[in-house]
Steps between C-alpha positions, in 0.01 A plus 500: 500500500381184320121451471520298187370181664452306817747258353783725548480457872693218667351247739355565843755436789248242629524319181867504468533375857262208429717415184811504713345286763384251239837493341661308794535127478336265250131449401299289257499642137249585254237654743482196736657725775349624810510868403297425176251294710478779764424755214222272367348480831518871565321571166222260612465693839515842319230414250286295741468222248663183376730600230758352247813717499781509257800720569685652210769778452323756277169666426530392137529142604216537734261649255608299201473166679170583685335597154650191333361273761147626442505562126531242219697585189165563305371719786512877562565720799316828526716773656534874497688607189779654702519248766844365609404149352417677174792759468770398723557127495671469148251229402557271803119444560453401135825290498435303814127443404626360156325773309192608698376839378502827713203730415561860616213699630508885545392669819575826697759469755592145369184353642268267325119539519267216535285629211802494261578138613154399418503673153821351416401143596190537287721534194645155565266218413516227756644188336556677160787302325637810337534705815723494805293422810519761780605297816642758731481866620805658648490819700795698673466612860619780541479586132776639281359835542494467885120462526326227712205272425262514782362175641167564332672559164694176542177321569323662204784387259466142641134517431551631150738215421321211687234417229780388266709330771799742490762453769574825675861579549666783698844642426573616857856634443384785733243299687613620845466872386145446380410297803600770761309760309182300488548419863360143447635152549696310247200248485255779428714637213554159338290180529211659681458750200538230243874475432609160402883531448726761643855610394610631857773757471779503761794657310346845459399494873843441648600148385819437301345248234185341639167459336222249565229353277205419734199276387198528720375170378799255536327260263568742208870499566582154387721588201667794653796313661604371148452843344711663772783239451484534118540874537815472698330642815537185732816622675729242661560739796140584536534563867644846407163602342295343781725693745418834334146446560560398862674840546234686303176357649589464851324739747346686224827653374380491135209722580714741701736537212198560262356762732821693485512497122138604480554780742794640302286496189207666672725776629633583151143467346355736766778758413439464125133557546577819686742623244456705188802322332346171442166302513426143565418264201326249733420496872784369707377175660807302571874573477518668158438856397426615148541880454431670178807731461607782260821490305661747737420295804625182338835683429531641841452163661736322274759785544475420878568128461143381558438169334142433373344334193292660234164313498226406237206733497260263311314422812428855615149565622242604235549869409849527647763644250867599496616835390795540272813370662328338793546144589385262775786413722511198740645528845516188718556470863652203669521364843844667527417853356615758744245767584779758474533415127129529440524851675772595267312397202202694621703809540642456143147462354385824684820704421 
């Protein structure tokens, strides 16, 4: 039973079928193919807006290139101190931006507050020669603690950053999971709320290796094609990325996959809330569950072959503490997680 990550699942059968279909015959290279063009058109339809779309193969590439395109080397990106761009990209955002600084902010549930954004910006004098200049704010949806920014919260963050002209970036590695929870449209969760640039996640949601950087103002995307090429992300056989999005986005398949993952997580979270053996560190709002577990429960699960990750407790809610031997565990559900395995896990927790 592997609940370590949604990256451990393979690709959706629809995605694999689309790759197989695109594999026949010849096609133009480097993104000049019909599949890539179709994917770009689909994104415009989904977001109800003219967009500039750049397909890449990994979330690291999407985040790093997106941030590099909106931040100068003497600039800074405000983000949560435990965000993926700060903790899990091996310095890629700094590298591809030629040295822009990441400024980590605290926040319960890995969410950044508008007040803290304004307080932080006040520390940096606009135009001061000896300070980096904040130029972007990056948030994660859903966050690394499985929590979700509401539409009002996104709008408030945009308002906090707007007086200094910061570009608002969203790391949407689990974009679909957040979207189905909020029950809103992709447009409402992005450009209508103030998002300027989105890293749209496909891989965690059933693709094989497919991510997209989406600019809601195409005029701001002028240098992105060179940055993508320089980063080795302009694939000669780009149709095989475009085809993945064709299989994923057609007929709302991506949302169906996210609904299943979220439902499996909700089932586990509900059982934990009703159990005396564990308690939730944060509310389950997407496809991740974070129980606080005793040493005995950890041992029992590992002995039964359950895969999970120990997780940071730095973003626990105010007043929440861990007893001796307790940890926060992370259990992630994917589009392919069988309900039978979730029920097995629930039985082990309650044993």
